[in-house]
C-alpha positions as CSV (number, residue, x, y, z in Angstrom):
1,X,23.9,48.6,17.2
2,X,24.1,44.8,17.5
3,X,24.2,42.8,14.3
4,X,21.4,40.4,13.5
5,X,22.1,36.8,14.5
6,X,23.6,34.7,11.7
7,X,21.3,32.1,10.2
8,X,21.8,28.6,11.6
9,X,22.6,25.9,9.1
10,X,19.5,23.8,8.1
11,X,18.9,20.7,10.1
12,X,19.4,17.3,8.4
13,X,16.3,15.6,7.2
14,X,15.5,12.6,9.2
15,X,13.7,9.5,7.9
16,X,10.7,10.4,10.1
17,X,10.5,13.9,8.7
18,X,10.8,12.5,5.2
19,X,8.0,10.1,5.8
20,X,5.9,12.8,7.3
21,X,6.5,15.1,4.3
22,X,5.8,12.2,1.9
23,X,2.5,11.4,3.7
24,X,1.4,15.0,3.9
25,X,2.1,15.6,0.2
26,X,0.9,12.2,-0.9
27,X,-2.5,12.1,0.7
28,X,-4.0,14.2,-2.1
29,X,-2.5,11.7,-4.7
30,X,-4.1,8.7,-3.2
31,X,-7.7,9.4,-4.2
32,X,-7.3,10.5,-7.8
33,X,-3.9,10.2,-9.3
34,X,-2.8,7.4,-11.5
35,X,0.6,6.0,-12.3
36,X,1.6,3.9,-15.3
37,X,3.4,0.7,-15.5
38,X,6.7,2.4,-16.3
39,X,7.9,2.4,-12.7
40,X,9.9,-0.7,-11.8
41,X,8.5,-2.6,-8.8
42,X,10.8,-4.1,-6.3
43,X,9.8,-7.7,-5.7
44,X,8.4,-8.8,-2.3
45,X,10.8,-11.7,-2.1
46,X,13.8,-9.4,-2.7
47,X,12.7,-7.1,0.1
48,X,12.1,-10.0,2.4
49,X,15.6,-11.4,1.8
50,X,17.3,-8.1,2.2
51,X,19.0,-7.5,5.6
52,X,17.1,-5.5,8.1
53,X,18.7,-2.8,10.3
54,X,18.1,-3.2,14.0
55,X,17.6,0.5,14.5
56,X,15.2,0.9,11.6
57,X,12.6,3.6,12.0
58,X,9.3,2.0,13.0
59,X,7.4,3.9,10.4
60,X,9.7,2.4,7.7
61,X,8.9,-1.0,9.0
62,X,5.2,-0.2,8.8
63,X,5.5,1.2,5.3
64,X,7.4,-1.9,4.1
65,X,4.6,-4.2,5.4
66,X,1.9,-2.0,4.0
67,X,3.7,-2.0,0.7
68,X,3.9,-5.8,0.7
69,X,0.1,-6.0,1.3
70,X,-0.7,-3.5,-1.4
71,X,1.5,-5.3,-3.9
72,X,-0.2,-8.6,-3.0
73,X,-3.6,-7.2,-3.7
74,X,-2.5,-5.5,-6.9
75,X,-1.0,-8.8,-8.1
76,X,-4.4,-10.5,-7.5
77,X,-6.2,-7.7,-9.4
78,X,-3.9,-7.8,-12.4
79,X,-4.1,-11.6,-12.5
80,X,-7.9,-11.5,-12.5
81,X,-7.9,-8.8,-15.1
82,X,-5.7,-11.0,-17.3
83,X,-7.8,-14.1,-16.8
84,X,-11.2,-12.3,-17.1
85,X,-10.7,-9.4,-19.6
86,X,-14.5,-8.6,-19.5
87,X,-13.9,-7.5,-15.9
88,X,-11.4,-4.9,-16.9
89,X,-13.8,-2.0,-16.5
90,X,-14.8,-3.1,-13.1
91,X,-11.2,-3.6,-11.9
92,X,-9.6,-0.5,-13.5
93,X,-10.2,1.9,-10.6
94,X,-8.9,-0.5,-8.0
95,X,-5.8,-1.3,-10.0
96,X,-5.0,2.4,-10.5
97,X,-5.6,3.2,-6.8
98,X,-3.3,0.4,-5.7
99,X,-0.6,1.5,-8.1
100,X,-0.8,5.0,-6.6
101,X,-0.6,3.5,-3.1
102,X,2.4,1.4,-4.1
103,X,4.2,4.4,-5.6
104,X,3.7,6.4,-2.4
105,X,4.8,3.6,-0.1
106,X,7.8,2.7,-2.3
107,X,9.1,6.2,-1.8
108,X,9.0,5.7,2.0
109,X,10.8,2.4,2.0
110,X,14.6,2.6,1.3
111,X,16.0,0.1,-1.2
112,X,16.9,-3.2,0.5
113,X,14.5,-2.8,3.4
114,X,12.4,-5.9,4.1
115,X,9.1,-6.0,5.9
116,X,9.5,-6.8,9.6
117,X,9.6,-10.3,10.8
118,X,6.1,-12.0,11.1
119,X,4.5,-11.1,14.4
120,X,6.7,-8.0,14.9
121,X,3.7,-5.8,14.0
122,X,0.0,-6.4,14.6
123,X,-0.7,-7.2,10.9
124,X,-0.1,-10.6,9.3
125,X,2.5,-11.0,6.6
126,X,1.1,-11.4,3.1
127,X,1.9,-14.7,1.4
128,X,4.4,-15.2,-1.4
129,X,2.0,-17.7,-3.1
130,X,0.6,-16.5,-6.4
131,X,-3.1,-15.6,-6.4
132,X,-5.2,-18.4,-7.9
133,X,-7.8,-16.7,-10.0
134,X,-11.2,-18.4,-9.8
135,X,-12.5,-19.7,-13.1
136,X,-15.8,-17.9,-12.9
137,X,-15.9,-14.1,-13.0
138,X,-18.4,-13.9,-10.1
139,X,-16.3,-16.0,-7.9
140,X,-13.2,-13.9,-8.9
141,X,-15.0,-10.7,-7.9
142,X,-16.1,-12.2,-4.6
143,X,-12.5,-13.3,-3.8
144,X,-11.1,-9.9,-4.7
145,X,-13.7,-8.2,-2.5
146,X,-12.5,-10.4,0.4
147,X,-8.9,-9.5,-0.3
148,X,-9.7,-5.8,-0.4
149,X,-11.5,-6.1,2.9
150,X,-8.5,-7.9,4.4
151,X,-6.3,-5.1,3.1
152,X,-8.6,-2.5,4.7
153,X,-8.2,-4.2,8.1
154,X,-4.4,-4.5,7.6
155,X,-4.1,-0.8,6.7
156,X,-6.2,0.2,9.7
157,X,-3.7,-1.8,11.9
158,X,-0.8,-0.2,10.1
159,X,-2.4,3.3,10.8
160,X,-2.7,2.5,14.5
161,X,1.0,1.3,14.6
162,X,2.4,4.4,12.7
163,X,4.3,6.8,14.8
164,X,3.8,9.8,12.5
165,X,0.3,11.3,12.6
166,X,0.4,12.3,8.9
167,X,1.6,8.8,7.9
168,X,-1.2,7.3,10.0
169,X,-3.8,9.4,8.2
170,X,-2.4,8.3,4.8
171,X,-2.7,4.7,5.9
172,X,-6.2,5.3,7.1
173,X,-7.1,6.8,3.8
174,X,-5.7,3.7,2.1
175,X,-7.8,1.6,4.4
176,X,-10.9,3.5,3.4
177,X,-10.0,3.1,-0.3
178,X,-9.6,-0.7,0.1
179,X,-12.9,-0.8,2.0
180,X,-14.7,1.1,-0.8
181,X,-13.2,-1.2,-3.4
182,X,-14.4,-4.2,-1.4
183,X,-17.9,-2.9,-1.3
184,X,-17.9,-2.1,-5.0
185,X,-16.5,-5.5,-6.0
186,X,-19.0,-7.3,-3.8
187,X,-21.8,-5.3,-5.4
188,X,-20.5,-6.1,-8.8
189,X,-20.3,-9.8,-7.8
190,X,-23.9,-9.7,-6.7
191,X,-25.0,-7.9,-9.9
192,X,-23.2,-10.6,-11.9
193,X,-25.2,-13.3,-10.2
194,X,-28.5,-11.6,-11.2
């Protein structure tokens, strides 16, 4: 009687497989989970100055750029919340959603990985310039709505660029989230005018 074949050793986890697992497990977190401020954020400038590997997984490059975009919008939301405390209730959901997105994307981007060079992907690089919060709450809400819509477009482009199907779906859900925040902020801006 032949003996059963011996089990083969487990295959090494590739970056692409890790991204796929992260995206598959993280899609349920995007819509409703929140994260506190206790997680340290790596600065955009530090990531941009870090050396890039030539053989970098393309999805890691996409994740790094998506992360930079998310951080840029979160910075604008937090700055607006600080300047206009009466808007805190209107901004809370967007702030928490972007924190969740950042936490997911940060897990996919290895330490020291910078976003790709400008023009390397189909999405423009976010600027390093600090967000200038408009003095009037209505103008601030309108500006944030524009930023959220720009983020939605960028996330859609990232989704089209992603190699992994599950990662593309995660990015598409982030695009939908940003689009919803844009619509809500625009409606809030219009209501503030009336």
